[in-house]
C-alpha positions as CSV (number, residue, x, y, z in Angstrom):
1,X,-138.3,-77.9,66.6
2,X,-139.7,-74.8,68.3
3,X,-139.3,-73.0,65.0
4,X,-141.3,-75.5,63.1
5,X,-144.0,-75.5,65.7
6,X,-144.2,-71.8,65.5
7,X,-144.5,-71.8,61.7
8,X,-147.2,-74.5,61.9
9,X,-149.1,-72.3,64.4
10,X,-148.7,-69.3,61.9
11,X,-150.1,-71.4,59.1
12,X,-153.0,-72.4,61.3
13,X,-153.8,-68.8,62.1
14,X,-153.6,-67.9,58.3
15,X,-155.9,-70.7,57.4
16,X,-158.5,-69.6,60.0
17,X,-158.3,-66.0,58.7
18,X,-158.7,-67.2,55.2
19,X,-162.0,-68.9,55.7
20,X,-163.6,-65.9,57.5
21,X,-166.3,-64.5,55.1
22,X,-165.3,-61.1,53.8
23,X,-165.4,-59.0,50.7
24,X,-163.3,-61.7,48.7
25,X,-166.1,-64.4,49.0
26,X,-168.7,-61.8,48.0
27,X,-166.6,-60.9,44.9
28,X,-166.3,-64.6,44.0
29,X,-170.0,-65.0,44.6
30,X,-170.8,-62.1,42.4
31,X,-168.6,-63.3,39.7
32,X,-170.1,-66.9,39.8
33,X,-173.6,-65.5,39.4
34,X,-172.7,-63.1,36.5
35,X,-170.1,-65.3,34.6
36,X,-170.2,-68.9,36.0
37,X,-167.5,-71.1,37.4
38,X,-164.5,-69.9,35.3
39,X,-165.3,-66.2,36.1
40,X,-165.5,-67.1,39.8
41,X,-162.1,-68.9,39.7
42,X,-160.7,-65.9,37.9
43,X,-162.0,-63.7,40.6
44,X,-160.2,-66.0,43.2
45,X,-157.1,-65.7,41.2
46,X,-157.4,-61.9,41.1
47,X,-157.9,-61.8,44.9
48,X,-154.7,-63.8,45.4
49,X,-152.8,-61.5,42.9
50,X,-153.8,-58.7,45.1
51,X,-152.6,-60.4,48.2
52,X,-149.3,-61.2,46.5
53,X,-148.8,-57.4,45.5
54,X,-149.4,-56.5,49.1
55,X,-147.0,-59.2,50.4
56,X,-144.3,-58.0,48.0
57,X,-144.8,-54.4,49.2
58,X,-144.7,-55.6,52.9
59,X,-141.4,-57.5,52.1
60,X,-139.7,-54.4,50.7
61,X,-141.3,-52.2,53.4
62,X,-143.6,-50.0,51.2
63,X,-146.8,-51.4,52.8
64,X,-145.5,-50.2,56.2
65,X,-145.3,-46.7,54.8
66,X,-148.9,-46.9,53.8
67,X,-150.0,-48.4,57.1
68,X,-148.2,-45.6,59.0
69,X,-149.5,-42.9,56.9
70,X,-153.0,-41.8,58.1
71,X,-153.7,-39.8,54.8
72,X,-152.5,-42.5,52.4
73,X,-154.4,-45.1,54.4
74,X,-157.6,-43.1,54.3
75,X,-157.3,-42.4,50.5
76,X,-156.9,-46.1,49.8
77,X,-159.8,-47.1,52.3
78,X,-162.2,-44.7,50.7
79,X,-161.3,-45.8,47.2
80,X,-161.8,-49.4,48.2
81,X,-165.1,-48.7,49.9
82,X,-166.4,-46.8,46.7
83,X,-165.3,-49.8,44.5
84,X,-167.2,-52.3,46.7
85,X,-170.3,-50.2,46.6
86,X,-170.2,-49.9,42.9
87,X,-169.8,-53.7,42.7
88,X,-172.8,-54.0,44.8
89,X,-174.8,-51.7,42.7
90,X,-173.8,-53.6,39.6
91,X,-175.1,-56.8,41.2
92,X,-178.4,-55.0,41.9
93,X,-178.5,-53.8,38.3
94,X,-178.0,-57.2,37.0
95,X,-180.8,-58.5,39.1
96,X,-183.2,-56.0,37.7
97,X,-182.1,-56.8,34.1
98,X,-182.3,-60.5,34.8
99,X,-179.3,-61.1,32.6
100,X,-177.6,-64.6,32.5
101,X,-174.0,-65.2,31.3
102,X,-173.8,-66.4,27.7
103,X,-171.0,-67.7,25.7
104,X,-170.6,-64.2,23.9
105,X,-170.0,-62.7,27.4
106,X,-167.6,-65.4,28.6
107,X,-164.4,-63.6,27.8
108,X,-165.4,-60.2,29.2
109,X,-166.8,-62.0,32.4
110,X,-163.6,-63.7,33.0
111,X,-161.6,-60.5,32.7
112,X,-164.2,-58.7,34.9
113,X,-163.9,-61.4,37.5
114,X,-160.1,-61.2,37.7
115,X,-160.2,-57.4,37.8
116,X,-162.8,-57.4,40.5
117,X,-160.9,-59.7,42.8
118,X,-157.5,-57.8,42.1
119,X,-158.9,-54.3,42.6
120,X,-160.8,-55.2,45.7
121,X,-157.7,-56.4,47.5
122,X,-155.4,-53.7,46.2
123,X,-157.8,-51.1,47.5
124,X,-158.1,-52.7,50.9
125,X,-155.4,-51.0,53.1
126,X,-156.3,-53.5,56.0
127,X,-154.2,-56.1,54.2
128,X,-151.3,-53.8,54.4
129,X,-151.8,-53.4,58.1
130,X,-152.2,-57.1,58.4
131,X,-149.0,-58.0,56.6
132,X,-147.0,-55.2,58.6
133,X,-148.5,-55.6,62.1
134,X,-149.9,-59.2,62.6
135,X,-147.7,-61.2,60.3
136,X,-144.4,-60.2,61.9
137,X,-145.9,-61.5,65.3
138,X,-146.3,-65.0,63.6
139,X,-142.6,-65.1,62.7
140,X,-140.5,-67.2,65.1
141,X,-137.7,-65.2,66.8
142,X,-135.0,-67.3,65.3
143,X,-136.2,-67.2,61.8
144,X,-135.0,-64.9,59.1
145,X,-137.6,-62.1,58.9
146,X,-137.6,-61.2,55.2
147,X,-137.5,-64.9,54.0
148,X,-140.2,-66.0,56.5
149,X,-142.4,-63.1,55.7
150,X,-142.2,-63.9,52.0
151,X,-142.9,-67.6,52.8
152,X,-146.0,-66.8,54.9
153,X,-147.3,-64.4,52.2
154,X,-147.1,-67.2,49.6
155,X,-148.7,-69.6,52.1
156,X,-151.5,-67.2,52.7
157,X,-152.0,-66.8,48.9
158,X,-152.0,-70.6,48.3
159,X,-154.6,-71.1,51.1
160,X,-156.7,-68.3,49.8
161,X,-156.7,-69.7,46.2
162,X,-157.4,-73.1,47.5
163,X,-160.4,-71.9,49.7
164,X,-161.9,-69.5,47.1
165,X,-161.5,-72.0,44.2
166,X,-163.2,-74.7,46.3
167,X,-166.0,-72.2,47.2
168,X,-166.4,-71.4,43.4
169,X,-166.6,-75.0,42.6
170,X,-169.3,-75.5,45.3
171,X,-171.3,-72.7,43.8
172,X,-170.9,-74.2,40.4
173,X,-172.5,-77.5,41.6
174,X,-175.7,-75.7,42.5
175,X,-175.6,-73.6,39.2
176,X,-178.9,-75.2,37.9
177,X,-180.6,-74.0,40.9
178,X,-178.9,-70.6,40.9
179,X,-179.8,-70.0,37.4
180,X,-183.5,-70.1,38.1
181,X,-184.6,-66.5,37.5
182,X,-186.3,-65.9,40.8
183,X,-183.4,-67.5,42.8
184,X,-180.9,-65.7,40.7
185,X,-182.4,-62.4,41.2
186,X,-182.6,-63.0,45.0
187,X,-178.9,-64.0,45.2
188,X,-177.7,-61.1,43.1
189,X,-179.5,-58.7,45.4
190,X,-178.2,-60.4,48.5
191,X,-174.7,-60.4,47.1
192,X,-175.0,-56.7,46.1
193,X,-176.3,-55.8,49.6
194,X,-173.4,-57.6,51.1
195,X,-170.8,-55.9,48.9
196,X,-172.5,-52.5,49.7
197,X,-172.4,-53.4,53.4
198,X,-168.7,-54.3,53.3
199,X,-168.0,-51.0,51.4
200,X,-170.0,-48.8,53.9
201,X,-168.1,-50.6,56.7
202,X,-164.8,-50.1,55.2
203,X,-165.6,-46.4,54.7
204,X,-166.7,-45.8,58.3
205,X,-164.4,-47.9,60.5
206,X,-160.9,-47.0,61.5
207,X,-158.0,-49.3,61.4
């Protein structure tokens, strides 16, 4: 019974962390503005793919190596920061061009959305730190560490997919408003600024 209660508490913590706004939501927002609902959902799927990759690395112990290596951590952190800044600048460029997703660009927008979500998370070493430092603290003492870690990673992935997909669908409900040129330009610039801000914060902060 105590193990079940501990696992439920762990799931609650993961759910709370999932809904906290961060780069993932900004990437989904940017994909929704540039490619519509399907691109946003693909971005959410890319985010979750990145989480599962980090989770797999955590299970086999490789994520702990990265988290413990200051040099490797810094390289991945700076690369992730640069990527977020690039995404932000692209959003600003789209706002200047005033482009709107068309059927001809649907396939490329979908691929770009998934890739943005994936790369954003793969280049975020804080996920490695999270899976190797905080996640073990959520595992009950009597539970098998490897199996429980894998289960919590999968749970985190499912929670993230559900939340980000819901967020993408909410954005899509307001698409007629979001597609108005003036509002679209404003949101592209806000999203771009947020992405750049996350990138600069990732570049300047420590672990």
